N, C-alpha and C positions, 0 to 999 in steps of 0.2 A: 504493500500500500504506500509506503514511504517512497519507493522508487517511482511509482506512478505520479505521486505529487511532485517530485523533482522533475520528472519529464514534462509535466504540464507547465511548471514554472519556467523551465528552459525554453519551451516552445513559445510562451508568451514573450520572453525576452527577445526571441528571434523575430517575432512579428512586429514589434514596436518600431525598430529602425526602418522597416520597409515602408510603414506609413509615413514616417518622417521624410524619407527620400522622395516619396511621391508628392508630398506637400511642397518640398523645396523645388522639385521639378516644375510644379505648376507655377510657383512664384517666379522662377527663372524664366519660364515661357512667357508669362505676362509682361515681365520687364523687358525681355528681348523684343517683344512685339511693340512695347511703348517706344523703345529707342529707334524703331524703324520710322518714326514720325507719322505713324498712323494710329488713330484711336483704337483701343482694344474693344472689339465687338464680339467676335466669335473665336476664342483662342484655340479651341479644339473641336473635334467632331464627336465627343463623348455622348453616348445615349443617356447618361445619367442626368436627370433634370437639375438645372442650376438656375439661380437667380443672380442678377447683376445689379450693382448700385454704383452711382458716381463716386469717385474717390474723395477722401477727406482733403479739403483744400486748406492748407495750413497758413498760406500767405498769398496776398494779392497786391500787385504793384501796378500803378498807372504812371506812365512817363508823361512829361509835359506835352509831348506830341499826341498823347491819347492812346498809345499802345498799351494793352493790358496783358500782364503776365500773371499766371496762376501756378503756384507751386503746390503739388500734391504730395501726399504721404504714401509713396509707393509706386506711382506711375510717372514720376518726373515732372517736367515743366511744360506748360502750354502757353501759347501766345495768341492774342486776338487783335485784329486791326479794326474791328467793328463793334466794340463795346460788349464783346462776349456773345454776339450772334453766331459766330463760328470760331472754332479753335484749331490750331495746328500744334501737334506735339513738337517740341524743340529740345531734343535730348542728345544730339550728337556731341560727343566729348564729355558728357555728363555721366559719370560712372556710379553715382549714388542717386537713386530715384526718390529718396526720402528728403524732401525740401522742408526747411523750417523757417526761412526768412529770405526776403528780397530787398534790394535797395538799388537806387539809380543815381549816378553822377551825371546830371544833365549834359547832353552833348557828347558823352563819352561811353560809359559802360553800364550794364546791368550786372549786379552782384547777386550771387545765390549762395546761401548758407545751407549746408546739409547736415544730416545726422551723423554720418560716419566718413564722408568723403572730403571734408574741409570746405573751402571756398572756391567757387568758379565765377568767371565773369565772361560777358558776351558784349561785343560791340553792338550799338543800338540797331544796326541793320545786318548784324551777323547771323550765321547759321550754326556755328560750331563754338561750344564752350571751351574756355581755356582754364585749366586748373592752376590756381595760385595759392597753394597750400603751404609753401615753405614758411616755417615758424609756427604752424598750427597743426602739426601732425597729431593724429589720434585724439581728436577732441571734437565735441559737438559744437556747431555754430548756431547759436540761438537767436541773436539779434544783430542789427546793424544800425549805425548812425552816420549820416553824411553831414559834415559841418565844414563850411568854408573850403569845400573841395576835398577834404580829408575823409577817409573811410575808417570808421571804428567798428570792431566786431566784438560782441559779447559772446563769450565761449564758455566751455566747461573748465577752462583754465584762466579765468579772469578776462580782462579787456586787452585787445591788441589793436594796433593801427597799421594800415597798409602803407609801406614806404616804397614808392615806385622806383626811386633811384637804386634801391637795394634789392628790389624784386622779392620782398619778403614781408611778413608780418612781424612787428616788434611789440613786445609787451609794453603796455601803458602803465607806468607807475609801479610801485612795489606794495606788497601787503594784501593782494587780492588774488592769491594763487589757489588753484584746486577748488574753485567755487563757480557754479554756473551763473551766468548773467543773462537773464531773459529780457532785460530792457535797459535802454540807454537814452539819456536826454541831456540837453545842454542849457545852462542858464546864460543870460547875457553878460554875466560878470566873469565868464571863462571857466566856470565850474562844470565839470563833467559828472553827471549822476549815473550811478550803476545800481539797478534794482537786482538783487540777488535772490537765489532760491535757497533760503535757509539762514542767511546772515543779515537780512534786512537791507537798508539803504546805505550806500557809500558814496563819497564824492572825492574829487581830486581837482586841484587848481592847475590847469594846464600851462599857465604862463610861468609857473615857478621853474627854477633851474632844476634840471634832471639830476638825480632821480627823485621825482616827487612821490609822495606817499598817499595811498588811499586812506581816507578818514571815515571811520564809522560815524554816521550821523546821529547815532543814539536815538533814532526816531522810534516812537512807540505807536504801533498800529493795533488798537484794541477794538475788537468786534463789539459794537454796542448791544448786539442781540445775545451773545454768549459770554461777553466780558472776558474774552481770551485774547492774548497778544498774538500777532501774526508777523512772522519774519520771512515767510515764503512769498516773494513778490513775483508777479507775472509780467506786468506792463507798467510803463511810466510815460508821462507826457507833461509838457509845459505849455501854457497858453501865452498870449501876447502880454498879459499883465504880469507874467512871471509867476503865476500860481502853479504849483506842482501837484499833479494828480498821480496817485499810486494805486494800482489794482493788485489785490492779493490773490492767492490761489483759492482760498475759500473763506475769506474774511471780509469781502466787500471792497469798497473803494474809499480812499482817503484824500483829503485836500489840504494843502498848506498855502496860506496866503502871505506868509512871511519868509519865503525862501527856505523852508524846511525847519524853522525853529519850532513851530507847533503844528499839530495836525488835528483835523476833525473828520469824523466819518460822514459820508454822504449816503450810506447804505440803508438807512432806515426807510422802509417801505419799498425797497428794491427787492423783487421777488427771488433773486438768485445772487449769491455772493461769490460765485466763481467768475472773475473778471478776465476776459480774454482780449479786449481791445479798448482803447480810449482815444477819442478824437475831440479836442476842444473846438467849439464853434462860437466864437465871441465869448460871452459870459456863460453860455450854455455848454453842455457836455454830452457827447454821444458815447455810449458804453455798450460793448458787446459782452454778453454773459452766456452761461450755459443754458439759458432759457430765452434767448432772443435779444433784441435790440431795444434799448431804452434811452430816452433823452432827458437829461436833467434841465428843467426850466428854472433858470436862476431867479427871474422875477417872481414867479409863482411858487418857487420852492417845492417842486414836486417832480416825480418821474412820470414821463409820458411813454407808454408802450407803443412801439413802432414795428409790429410784426405781421401786418396785413400782407398775405401772399408768401410769407416765409413758411415753407412746409418742413424745414429742418431748423430747429431752434438751438441746437448745440453749436454755437458760433465759434469758429477758430480764429478768424482774423477780420479786421474792419479797416476799410480804406475809403477816404474821401478824395476824389480826383479833383484836379484843378478846374475841370470842366463843370464841376458841381454834381457829378454822378457819385452815388454811393455804392460800394461793393462790399460783400461779405463772403468769406469762405466758411463753409460749414462742415459738419462731420460727413456729409454726403453732397458734394457739389457746391456751386457758387450762385449768388443772386445779385441783382443790380436794382437800384432804385433811381428813378429819374425825377422824383418829386419830393426830395427831402425826407425819404423814409415813409411816406404815407402809403406807398404800395411797393411791393417787391416782385421782381420777375425772375423766374428760374432761368439761368443761363448755362446750365450744366451740359446741354447737348453738345457732344464733341469732346468732352473731357475724358472719355473712355469709361470703362466699366471694371470694377473690381468684383470678382466672382464670389458668390456665397454658396458653397456646396450645400446641396439638399441633404439634410440629416435623416436618419432612420425614423425619427419621431416627429418630423414636420407634418 
């Protein structure tokens, strides 16, 4: 009886790797299809019923010329010349299909940050991505900031700046190593702000003689609902009045009107505390959450829900184009609003499909 039990155990150990290999093959097949610059529609002729969904869009960028770039989590990058009415896959030279952030230096390049492959860039009318990862080996690229023509990257190893003359990324300041930086922002006094995942908010004075040091702002972000402090930050933004807005992982959004000296929560009556995007609009504020888009109306002091037409409420990114159009990336596809968020249109057609295998209990 014991021998039979050992035999069954060994047999199960032999079966598991086979399942894993098949899963990796399917993922590889879908990625190879995406790199061919064709959207994934029918990756194989299997008779097993499957369902498909638009990929998770982690980041959306609109250039001053109106070209839209959408970075997906698993199917690479897509580009649209007509506000998302149609898309083309743009993955030649891009070896990591898991996009996390995008940025543009107007008139020059688009920059793409990935989960495992470092940073890539593309000339504005180019077709092939160039890997520019020297100095950023083996780290996640979570955020970008473009300021006065300089490109800064928030990574899993602190903040780095691209130095074109040296063709490499150089660490910005000291004291912020081995920490993920999901958000970067700049104040008009030359202070660079870094929102970190686990260590709260840091800042550095860029005009100081090198090597300058990162300073813990000692900011306290306390959730008014649960009375708990939060140091896992996701996004940060600064408006024209130099008010700082910080979005936490699950503790809501906070505002400082005195350049970070004191903070107040804006999350009361906000139905979701997972903040994924912040876009200041004058004195008002647009926020992307795990349950849709909301606008803080400064004069009326309340949150206005703007989810008409949004069939996916788990927002991953929020972008306001210079043309006035609003774009969001969601857990499944992308949407655009042409009327200030009053209505949203699904623009996911052409972004490819990620397959959902039909399970035995569906």
